[in-house]
C-alpha positions in Angstrom: -51.3 29.2 -38.1 -52.3 29.0 -34.5 -51.8 25.3 -34.3 -48.4 25.7 -35.7 -47.4 28.4 -33.3 -48.8 26.2 -30.4 -46.8 23.2 -31.8 -43.5 25.2 -32.0 -44.0 26.8 -28.5 -44.5 23.2 -27.2 -41.3 22.2 -29.0 -39.2 25.0 -27.5 -40.8 24.5 -24.1 -39.6 20.9 -24.1 -36.2 22.0 -25.6 -35.6 24.5 -22.8 -36.7 22.1 -20.2 -34.1 19.6 -21.4 -31.4 22.3 -21.5 -32.3 23.4 -17.9 -32.1 19.8 -16.7 -28.8 19.4 -18.4 -27.6 22.6 -16.9 -28.8 21.6 -13.4 -27.1 18.2 -13.7 -23.7 19.9 -14.6 -24.1 22.4 -11.9 -24.6 19.8 -9.3 -21.6 17.8 -10.7 -19.5 21.1 -10.5 -20.6 21.7 -6.9 -20.0 18.1 -5.9 -16.6 17.9 -7.5 -15.3 21.1 -6.1 -16.7 20.5 -2.6 -16.0 16.6 -2.5 -13.6 15.3 -5.0 -11.2 18.3 -5.0 -11.3 18.4 -1.2 -10.6 14.6 -1.0 -7.6 15.2 -3.4 -6.3 17.8 -1.2 -6.6 15.7 1.8 -5.0 12.7 -0.1 -2.0 14.9 -1.0 -1.4 16.0 2.6 -1.9 12.5 3.7 0.6 11.3 1.1 3.2 13.8 2.5 2.6 12.6 5.9 3.0 8.9 4.9 6.2 9.6 3.1 7.5 11.2 6.5 6.3 8.1 8.1 8.3 6.0 5.7 11.5 8.1 6.6 10.9 7.5 10.2 10.4 3.7 9.7 13.8 3.5 7.7 15.7 5.6 10.3 14.2 3.7 13.3 14.9 0.3 11.7 18.5 1.2 11.2 19.0 2.8 14.7 17.4 -0.1 16.3 20.5 -2.1 15.1 22.6 -0.3 17.7 20.6 -2.1 20.5 21.6 -5.4 19.1 25.2 -4.4 18.6 25.5 -3.1 22.1 23.9 -6.5 23.4 26.4 -8.5 21.4 29.3 -6.3 22.7 28.0 -7.0 26.2 28.1 -10.7 25.7 31.5 -10.5 23.9 34.4 -11.8 26.1 37.0 -9.9 24.1 35.3 -6.6 24.8 34.4 -7.3 28.5 36.3 -4.9 30.8 36.7 -7.7 33.3 38.8 -9.8 31.0 40.1 -7.2 28.4 41.9 -4.8 30.7 44.3 -7.5 31.7 44.8 -8.9 28.3 48.0 -7.9 26.6 46.1 -8.4 23.2 43.3 -6.1 24.2 43.9 -3.5 21.4 44.2 -6.2 18.7 41.1 -8.1 20.0 39.1 -4.9 20.2 40.1 -3.8 16.6 39.2 -7.3 15.3 35.7 -7.5 17.1 34.8 -4.0 16.2 35.8 -4.6 12.5 33.3 -7.4 12.4 30.4 -5.2 13.5 31.5 -2.6 10.9 31.6 -5.1 8.0 28.1 -6.3 8.9 26.5 -2.7 9.2 27.0 -0.2 6.5 25.1 2.5 8.5 28.0 2.9 10.9 31.0 4.9 9.6 33.2 4.1 12.5 32.8 2.7 16.1 34.8 2.9 19.3 34.7 1.2 22.7 35.9 2.6 25.9 36.6 0.8 29.1 35.8 3.3 31.9 38.9 4.3 33.9 41.3 3.2 31.0 43.5 5.7 29.3 42.9 4.5 25.9 39.9 4.4 23.5 39.7 1.6 20.9 38.3 1.7 17.3 38.1 -0.8 14.5 41.4 0.4 13.2 43.6 1.6 16.0 43.7 2.5 19.7 44.1 6.1 20.9 44.9 7.9 24.1 41.9 10.2 25.1 43.6 13.5 24.2 45.0 12.1 20.9 41.6 10.8 19.9 39.6 14.0 20.7 42.1 16.6 19.7 43.7 15.1 16.6 42.3 11.7 15.4 38.6 12.9 15.5 38.4 16.6 16.2 34.8 17.6 16.9 33.8 21.2 16.3 31.9 21.5 19.7 33.0 18.6 21.8 36.2 19.5 23.8 38.4 17.2 25.7 36.8 18.0 29.1 33.2 17.3 27.9 34.2 14.2 26.0 35.9 12.7 29.1 32.9 13.4 31.2 30.6 11.9 28.8 32.4 8.6 28.2 33.1 8.2 32.0 29.8 9.2 33.6 26.9 8.9 31.0 24.2 6.5 32.5 21.7 6.6 29.6 22.3 6.6 25.8 22.9 10.0 24.2 22.7 11.4 20.7 25.0 14.4 19.7 23.5 16.5 16.9 25.3 16.5 13.5 28.6 18.4 13.8 31.7 18.9 11.7 34.4 16.4 12.5 38.0 16.6 11.1 39.8 13.3 11.0 43.6 13.8 11.2 43.4 17.3 9.7 42.5 15.9 6.4 39.1 14.4 6.0 36.1 16.6 7.3 32.5 15.3 7.5 29.4 15.9 9.4 28.8 13.0 11.9 26.0 12.2 14.2 27.5 10.4 17.2 25.5 7.8 19.3 26.8 7.3 22.9 25.7 4.0 24.7 26.9 3.2 28.1 26.9 -0.6 28.7 26.3 -2.4 32.1 26.4 -5.9 33.0 23.9 -7.6 35.3 22.4 -4.3 36.5 25.6 -2.7 37.9 27.0 0.6 36.8 28.0 0.9 33.3 31.8 -0.1 32.8 32.0 0.2 29.2 30.9 3.0 26.6 30.3 2.5 23.0 30.4 5.3 20.4 28.7 4.8 17.0 29.7 7.5 14.3 27.1 7.9 11.6 27.5 10.1 8.5 24.9 12.8 8.3 24.6 11.9 4.7 22.9 8.6 5.6 19.9 10.8 7.0 19.9 13.3 4.1 20.0 10.5 1.6 16.9 8.8 3.1 15.2 12.2 3.2 16.2 13.0 -0.5 15.0 9.5 -1.9 11.6 9.9 -0.3 10.8 13.5 -0.6 12.0 13.8 -4.3 8.5 15.0 -5.5 8.3 18.0 -3.1 10.6 20.9 -1.9 10.0 19.7 1.7 12.2 20.9 4.5 12.7 17.9 6.8 14.1 17.9 10.5 14.8 15.1 12.9 14.6 16.0 16.7 15.6 14.1 19.7 13.6 13.5 22.8 14.6 17.0 24.1 13.5 18.6 20.8 17.0 19.3 19.9 17.8 19.1 16.2 19.8 16.1 15.3 19.8 16.6 11.5 18.0 18.2 8.8 17.7 18.1 5.0 20.0 20.1 2.7 17.3 22.6 2.2 15.9 22.9 5.9 14.5 26.1 7.0 16.3 27.8 9.8 14.0 28.2 12.9 15.0 29.3 16.5 14.5 26.7 19.2 11.9 28.8 20.8 9.8 29.1 17.5 10.2 25.5 16.9 8.8 24.5 20.5 5.8 27.0 19.7 5.0 25.1 16.6 5.2 21.9 18.3 2.9 23.0 21.1 1.6 20.4 23.5 0.9 17.8 20.8 2.9 14.5 21.7 2.2 12.3 18.8 1.2 12.7 15.0 -0.4 15.8 13.6 -0.5 18.0 10.5 -1.2 21.8 10.8 -0.7 24.9 8.7 1.9 27.4 10.0 3.6 30.6 8.6 7.3 30.6 8.1 8.9 33.7 6.7 5.6 34.9 5.5 5.0 31.7 3.6 2.3 29.3 4.6 3.5 25.7 5.1 1.9 22.3 5.9 3.8 21.2 9.0 3.6 17.4 9.5 4.9 15.8 12.7 5.5 12.2 13.6 6.8 10.8 16.9 8.6 7.5 17.1 7.5 4.9 19.5 11.0 3.3 19.2 13.3 6.3 19.8 11.1 9.0 20.9 12.6 11.1 18.1 10.2 13.7 16.3 10.1 13.8 12.5 9.2 17.2 11.2 8.3 18.2 7.5 7.5 21.8 6.3 5.9 21.7 2.8 4.9 24.9 1.0 1.0 24.9 0.7 1.0 26.2 -2.8 3.2 23.5 -4.0 0.9 20.8 -2.4 -2.2 22.5 -3.8 -1.0 23.4 -7.2 -2.1 19.9 -8.7 -5.6 20.5 -7.5 -5.7 24.0 -9.1 -4.8 22.6 -12.4 -7.3 20.0 -12.1 -10.0 22.6 -11.2 -9.2 24.7 -14.4 -9.3 21.7 -16.7 -12.6 20.5 -15.1 -14.1 24.0 -15.5 -13.2 24.0 -19.3 -14.6 20.5 -19.8 -17.8 21.5 -18.1 -18.4 24.4 -20.4 -17.6 22.3 -23.4 -20.1 19.6 -22.3 -22.7 22.2 -21.7 -22.3 23.5 -25.2 -22.1 20.2 -27.0 -25.1 18.8 -24.8 -27.3 21.9 -25.8 -26.4 21.3 -29.5 -27.1 17.5 -29.4 -30.4 18.1 -27.5 -31.6 20.6 -30.1 -30.8 18.3 -33.1 -32.3 15.3 -31.3 -35.5 17.0 -30.4 -35.9 18.1 -34.1 -35.2 14.6 -35.3 -37.5 12.7 -32.7 -40.1 15.2 -31.6 -42.8 14.3 -34.3 -42.6 10.5 -34.1 -42.4 10.7 -30.3 -45.5 13.0 -30.1 -47.5 10.8 -32.5 -46.4 7.8 -30.2 -47.4 9.6 -27.1 -50.7 10.6 -28.6 -51.4 6.9 -29.7 -50.6 5.6 -26.3 -52.6 8.0 -24.6 -55.6 7.1 -26.8 -54.9 3.4 -25.9 -54.6 4.0 -22.3 -57.8 5.9 -22.4 -59.4 3.0 -24.3 -57.9 0.4 -21.7 -59.1 2.6 -18.8 -62.8 2.5 -20.1 -62.6 -1.2 -20.8 -61.0 -2.8 -17.8 -61.2 -1.9 -14.1 -57.9 -3.5 -13.2 -56.0 -1.6 -16.0 -57.5 1.6 -14.9 -56.5 1.0 -11.2 -53.0 0.3 -12.4 -52.7 3.3 -14.6 -54.0 5.6 -11.6 -51.6 3.9 -9.2 -48.7 4.2 -11.9 -49.6 7.8 -12.3 -49.3 8.3 -8.6 -45.9 6.7 -8.4 -44.7 8.7 -11.4 -45.9 12.1 -10.2 -48.5 12.7 -12.6 -51.2 13.3 -10.0 -50.2 16.6 -8.1 -53.2 17.4 -5.8 -55.7 15.5 -3.7 -58.5 16.9 -5.8 -56.8 15.4 -8.8 -56.6 12.1 -7.1 -60.1 12.2 -6.2 -61.3 13.0 -9.5 -59.5 10.3 -11.5 -59.9 7.6 -8.6 -63.4 7.8 -7.6 -64.9 6.2 -10.8 -62.7 3.2 -9.9 -63.3 3.2 -6.0 -59.6 4.5 -5.3 -59.6 6.9 -2.5 -57.1 7.7 0.4 -59.0 8.4 3.5 -56.0 9.6 5.7 -53.9 12.8 5.2 -50.3 10.8 5.2 -48.9 8.8 2.4 -46.3 6.1 2.2 -44.9 3.6 -0.3 -43.5 0.1 0.7 -42.0 -2.5 -1.6 -42.5 -6.1 -0.6 -40.0 -8.7 -1.9 -41.2 -12.3 -2.1 -38.4 -14.9 -1.6 -39.6 -17.6 -4.0 -37.1 -19.7 -5.9 -38.8 -18.9 -9.3 -40.7 -16.2 -10.8 -44.6 -16.0 -10.0 -46.7 -17.2 -12.9 -48.7 -14.6 -14.7 -51.9 -16.8 -13.8 -51.2 -16.6 -10.2 -50.6 -12.9 -10.1 -54.3 -11.6 -9.8 -55.0 -14.0 -6.9 -51.7 -12.9 -5.3 -52.7 -9.1 -5.7 -56.0 -9.8 -4.0 -54.5 -11.6 -1.0 -52.0 -8.8 -0.6 -54.6 -6.0 -0.8 -56.7 -7.8 1.6 -53.8 -8.1 4.0 -52.8 -4.6 3.5 -56.4 -3.3 4.5 -56.4 -5.1 7.6 -53.8 -2.6 8.9 -53.9 0.3 6.5 -55.9 2.2 3.9 -54.0 1.3 0.7 -53.6 -0.3 -2.7 -51.2 -2.8 -4.3 -49.8 -3.1 -7.8 -47.3 -5.4 -9.4 -43.6 -4.4 -9.8 -41.6 -4.7 -13.0 -39.7 -7.4 -11.1 -42.3 -10.2 -10.5 -41.1 -11.1 -7.2 -42.0 -7.7 -5.9 -45.2 -5.9 -4.9 -45.7 -2.1 -4.5 -48.1 -0.8 -1.9 -49.3 2.7 -1.5 -50.5 3.3 2.0 -52.5 6.1 3.6 -51.9 6.6 7.3 -53.2 8.7 10.2 -51.1 10.5 12.7 -51.4 7.5 15.2 -50.3 4.9 12.6 -47.4 7.0 11.7 -46.1 7.3 15.2 -46.3 3.5 15.6 -45.4 2.4 12.0 -42.7 -0.1 12.9 -45.1 -2.1 15.1 -47.9 -1.9 12.4 -45.5 -3.1 9.7 -44.3 -6.1 12.0 -47.8 -7.3 12.3 -48.5 -6.8 8.6 -45.5 -8.9 7.7 -46.3 -11.7 10.1 -49.9 -11.7 8.9 -48.7 -11.7 5.3 -46.6 -14.7 5.8 -49.5 -16.6 7.2 -51.7 -15.5 4.3 -49.4 -16.4 1.4 -46.8 -18.7 3.0 -44.0 -17.0 1.5 -41.0 -15.2 3.6 -40.8 -11.5 2.7 -38.5 -8.4 3.0 -40.0 -5.0 3.0 -38.3 -1.7 2.0 -40.1 1.4 3.6 -40.0 5.0 2.1 -40.6 8.1 4.1 -43.9 9.4 5.1 -45.2 12.4 3.2 -48.3 14.6 3.4 -48.3 15.9 -0.1 -49.6 13.5 -3.0 -47.1 14.7 -5.4 -44.1 13.4 -3.3 -45.3 9.9 -3.3 -42.7 9.1 -6.1 -40.0 10.1 -3.9 -41.3 7.7 -1.1 -41.3 5.0 -4.0 -37.7 5.7 -4.8 -36.8 5.8 -1.0 -38.4 2.3 -0.6 -36.5 0.9 -3.7 -33.2 2.0 -2.0 -34.1 0.6 1.3 -35.0 -2.7 -0.2 -31.7 -2.8 -2.1 -30.0 -2.3 1.4 -30.9 -5.9 2.2 -27.4 -6.8 0.9 -26.1 -5.4 4.2 -29.2 -5.9 6.5 -29.9 -9.4 5.3 -33.4 -10.9 4.1 -36.6 -11.3 6.1 -36.7 -8.0 7.7 -38.2 -4.5 7.4 -35.7 -1.8 6.2 -36.4 1.8 6.7 -35.2 4.5 4.3 -34.2 6.5 7.5 -31.5 4.0 8.1 -29.9 5.1 4.8 -30.0 8.8 5.5 -28.0 8.6 8.5 -25.0 6.9 6.6 -21.6 8.3 6.5 -20.4 8.4 3.0 -16.6 8.8 4.0 -14.3 5.8 3.6 -12.2 6.8 6.8 -13.4 3.7 8.6 -13.1 1.3 5.6 -11.8 -2.0 7.1 -8.4 -2.0 5.2 -6.8 -3.6 8.3 -9.4 -6.4 8.4 -8.9 -7.1 4.5 -5.0 -7.1 5.2 -5.5 -9.7 8.0 -7.6 -11.7 5.7 -5.0 -11.9 3.1 -2.4 -12.8 5.6 -4.4 -15.5 6.9 -5.2 -17.0 3.5 -1.5 -17.1 2.9 -1.0 -19.1 6.2 -3.9 -21.5 5.4 -5.8 -20.8 8.7 -9.4 -21.5 7.8 -10.7 -21.0 11.4 -9.1 -17.5 11.5 -10.3 -16.7 7.9 -13.9 -17.4 9.2 -13.4 -15.2 12.1 -11.9 -12.4 10.1 -14.8 -12.5 7.5 -17.3 -12.4 10.5 -15.5 -9.1 11.6 -15.9 -7.6 8.2 -19.7 -8.6 8.2 -20.1 -6.9 11.8 -18.3 -3.8 10.2 -20.9 -3.4 7.4 -23.9 -4.1 9.8 -22.9 -1.9 12.7 -21.2 0.9 10.9 -24.3 1.8 8.8 -22.3 1.2 5.6 -23.5 2.9 2.4 -24.7 0.4 -0.3 -22.0 1.4 -2.8 -19.4 0.8 0.0 -20.9 -2.5 0.9 -20.8 -3.7 -2.9 -17.3 -2.4 -3.2 -16.3 -4.4 0.0 -17.8 -7.5 -1.3 -15.8 -7.3 -4.6 -12.6 -6.5 -2.4 -13.2 -9.8 -0.4 -13.6 -11.9 -3.6 -10.5 -10.1 -5.2 -8.4 -10.6 -2.2 -9.3 -14.2 -1.9 -8.3 -15.2 -5.4 -5.4 -12.9 -5.9 -3.9 -14.0 -2.7 -4.4 -17.7 -3.4 -2.8 -17.2 -6.7 0.2 -15.4 -5.2 0.7 -18.3 -2.6 0.3 -21.2 -5.0 0.2 -20.3 -8.7 0.6 -24.1 -9.7 -2.6 -25.2 -7.9 -5.7 -25.0 -10.2 -9.3 -25.4 -9.3 -12.1 -26.4 -11.4 -13.2 -23.4 -13.6 -16.5 -23.1 -11.9 -15.0 -22.7 -8.6 -13.0 -19.5 -9.3 -14.6 -16.5 -7.4 -15.2 -13.6 -9.7 -17.0 -10.1 -9.7 -20.0 -11.5 -11.7 -20.9 -13.4 -8.7 -22.0 -10.2 -6.8 -25.0 -10.3 -8.9 -26.1 -13.7 -7.7 -26.2 -12.8 -4.0 -28.9 -10.8 -2.3 -27.2 -10.6 1.1 -23.5 -10.7 2.3 -24.1 -13.8 4.3 -24.6 -15.8 1.0 -21.4 -14.2 -0.3 -19.6 -15.2 2.7 -20.6 -18.7 2.8 -19.2 -19.1 -0.8 -15.8 -17.5 0.2 -15.6 -19.7 3.4 -16.1 -22.9 1.3 -13.6 -21.7 -1.3 -11.0 -20.7 1.5 -11.5 -24.1 3.3 -10.5 -25.9 0.1 -7.6 -23.7 -0.7 -6.2 -23.6 2.9 -5.8 -27.4 2.7 -4.0 -27.2 -0.5 -1.7 -24.4 0.8 -0.8 -26.2 4.0 0.2 -29.5 2.0 2.2 -27.2 -0.5 3.8 -25.3 2.5 5.0 -28.5 4.2 6.8 -29.7 1.1 8.5 -26.2 0.4 9.6 -26.2 4.1 11.4 -29.6 3.9 13.0 -28.5 0.6 14.3 -25.2 2.2 15.8 -26.8 5.2 17.6 -29.3 3.1 19.1 -26.6 0.9 20.0 -24.7 4.0 21.9 -27.8 5.5 23.6 -28.3 2.1 24.7 -24.7 2.0 26.3 -25.0 5.4 28.0 -28.3 4.6 29.4 -26.7 1.5 30.9 -23.4 3.2 31.4 -24.1 6.8 35.1 -24.6 6.4 35.4 -21.1 4.6 36.8 -18.5 7.1 34.5 -15.9 5.5 31.3 -18.0 6.2 28.6 -15.9 7.9 24.9 -16.1 8.6 24.3 -12.9 6.9 25.8 -14.1 3.7 23.7 -17.3 4.0 20.5 -15.0 4.5 21.4 -13.1 1.4 21.8 -16.3 -0.6 18.2 -17.5 0.3 16.7 -14.0 0.1 15.7 -13.9 3.8 16.5 -11.7 6.7 19.2 -13.0 9.2 16.6 -13.1 12.1 13.9 -15.0 10.0 16.6 -17.5 8.6 18.0 -18.2 12.1 14.5 -18.7 13.7 13.3 -20.7 10.9 16.4 -23.1 10.9 16.1 -23.6 14.8 12.4 -24.4 14.4 13.0 -27.0 11.8 16.2 -28.6 13.1 16.1 -28.0 16.8 19.6 -26.3 16.9 20.9 -22.9 15.8 23.0 -22.4 12.6 26.0 -21.6 14.8 25.6 -24.9 16.8 25.1 -26.9 13.4 28.2 -25.2 12.0 30.3 -25.6 15.0 29.6 -29.4 15.1 30.5 -29.8 11.5 33.8 -27.9 12.1 34.7 -29.9 15.1 33.9 -33.1 13.4 36.1 -32.1 10.5 38.9 -30.9 12.9 38.8 -34.2 14.8 39.4 -36.0 11.5 42.2 -33.8 10.3 44.0 -34.0 13.9 43.9 -37.8 13.6 44.7 -38.2 9.9 46.9 -35.4 8.7 50.3 -34.0 9.4 49.1 -30.3 9.3 49.9 -28.2 12.3 47.2 -26.3 14.3 47.3 -23.0 12.2 46.7 -25.0 9.1 43.9 -27.2 10.6 42.3 -24.0 12.1 42.1 -22.4 8.6 40.9 -25.6 7.0 37.9 -25.6 9.4 37.1 -21.9 9.1 39.0 -20.4 11.9 41.4 -17.3 11.3 43.7 -18.0 14.1 44.6 -21.3 16.1 43.8 -19.4 19.5 40.1 -19.1 18.6 40.1 -22.7 17.3 41.8 -24.2 20.4 39.3 -22.3 22.7 36.2 -23.4 20.8 37.5 -27.1 20.6 38.1 -27.3 24.2 34.6 -25.7 24.9 32.9 -28.4 22.8 35.1 -31.4 23.8 36.6 -30.6 27.0 40.0 -31.2 25.7 42.7 -29.1 23.9 43.5 -30.5 20.4 46.7 -31.9 21.8 45.0 -33.6 24.6 42.5 -35.0 22.2 45.1 -36.7 19.9 46.9 -38.1 23.0 43.6 -39.5 24.2 42.7 -41.0 20.9 46.2 -42.4 20.4 46.1 -44.4 23.8 
C-alpha cells in the first residue's frame, strides 16, 4: 500500500511539473506577444498610415513638378514670347493654340492662362479677355478682387499658390480651384510673363480618397507658409494658431499623438523636398488600434484553450506512458551503473554528461561522484567551450580516444579541465575550471590554447565560448551559450574564438535591416553589372559583421540574398535556363558554415547570368530602336503625331523614350521626324501639283505658316525658292 501511494505521488508530482512547465511556456508566450508582437503590429499600422501619406505626397509632387516643365516650354515658345507676341496681330490665336497643346497633354490642369505684363488682355486656351472681364465675369474668384489680381500678375517675382476657393465661371459653373501663379523671366531679367494654372480641388481630394480609403483620416496640404492649400472632404477644422502649435519646431517628418476636440489622434507630418509643402494626416487612435485589440482578445482565448487541451493531453499521455518509461529509466540506470563500474572512460563521460545536463547540483556532489575516477575541479569558476574541428570528413571512431587524449593534454597545459566527445563527431566539449586571474585574461589564454591545439593535432578549429559561472549547477547554461556562440560562426566566420557575450549585446530589432542594399543588389542584377554586384554583396556582409546581427536575422538575410538573385534573374530573362544543379535555393543554406562561402556561390552564379543578361539586353535594344523608327516612319505624316502617343504605344514614359532614342540614334525624335517630313515635302514639291496647304497637311503640319517656317529653318529656303532652285 505504501509503495502504491509513493508511486502515485511520484506520478502526480511529474504530472504537475509538466503542467507547470506548460503554464510557464504559455505565460512567457503571452508576455512576449503582448509586449513585442502587439507593439510591433501597432508600430506597423502607424508606419503604414505614414507611408500612405508619403504616397499621396509623391503623387502630388510628381504632378505639380510638371508645371516647371510647362513654364520652361512656354519660356522657349516663340509664340508665347512677349518680345514677339505683343507685336503679332495673331497673338490671341497663337496663344490659344499653344496653350491648348499643353492642356491636351496634361489632364491635371483644368485651364491655364498666360499674361504679358503691361498688356490689357489675358489669354487662355479658349479665348482672350480684358483684365476686368476675366476677374469679374469669366472667372469670378470668391476672395480675389480685381485690384489684388492685377497686382499679383504684374508684380509677382516668385511662384505663388492660392488656396482652394470657389470660382464661378460666367455665372454658371461653380467649382473649387487651386490656382498656381508662375512669373516667367528670360535670361535673368525681370519677369515679363505670368502663367496661371487652374487645378480643380477634386484632383487632390481624389488622390487622398484613393489612398486613405481604409481609415477615416483627415488630410491637409499646407504651403511653405503653413497656409492650407486644400484638405480632404472630412477634414477637421483647426485654427491657424492651433495648427502651428501642433507643428511646433519640427521641420521634416514626424508622427505624434495630439488631442483634437477631446479625441486622441495620430498626427503624421511629411514635408516635401520638392515643393516645401507639408502633408498632414489626423487619424483617430482608437481606429488604428482596434485591429490590435481584436487580435489580443482572440489570442487570449486561444491561450486558454491551449492550456486546457495541453493539460488534458499531458494527463492521458502520462497515464499511458509512465510505466514503460519508468521501467526503461530503471533499466538504463542499472545499465549505466554497470558501465560505470566496468569502464573508467564510460564513467568519466557519464559524470561529465551529468554536469552538462545539470544532474550535479553542488561541489560536494561533484566531489563525491568524481573522486573515484580522478575527476576534480580545483578552481572556483567554471566554463564550457565547444571546439569545432574543420576536417573534410567525419573522425573515425578508432581515432577518437587518441584525439581525446591530445585534447585533454592541451587543455591541461592552460586550464584545469576535462574533454568529452560531442554528438557531432567534429566537435569536442571542454569543461574548464578557472581561477580569478585566468578569468580576467580569458581571451589571451584561449588564443594561446587554440594555437597550441593546432600544432598538436594539425587541424584548424573554431571555438564557441560560454559565460563563466561559479555555481556548478549552472554549467549546463554555459554549455548552451557555447553552442549558440559556435553557431554564430555563420556571421563571424571560421577559425576564430566566439564569445557568448557578443550575442548578448545584439539588437533584435529589424530597423537597420539592409532593405536598401538588397534593392540595390536586385537592380544591379537587372543591369548585368557583376563588379557592382560583388561590391553590393560585400556591403551586406559588412552589415552583418559590424552591426552585431542576430543569428536568425543573418540566416534570414542569407535566404533573402538567394531569393533575390534567382527571382530577379527570372524576371529579367525567363527564357534563359541554367543546368538544374546551378539554381540557388533555400536548401543550400544548410551546406554553408559561413556567409563567405554563400557569397562566393552567389558571385559565381551572378557572373554567369550577368553575361547572359547583357547579351540578351543588346538584342532587345536593337529590336526596340528598329520598332521605334518604324513607328515614326508610319505616323510622321499624321498631324496628330506626338511623342506622348508614341511613348504610350511602347509602354514607356516620354522622358525615358526620348533619352533612349537619342542614346541609340544620336538624334532626338523631333529631329528624326522633322527630317522625314522635310524629305517627304521636298518630294511632293517637285512631283505633285498640290498647293502649300495640302502639302503641309500631307507631311504633318496643320497650317502652311508653320510648315514654311520649319522648311526654311531646315533648308535655308522657302518652299517656293526651293522649287525654283531645283527647276534651274
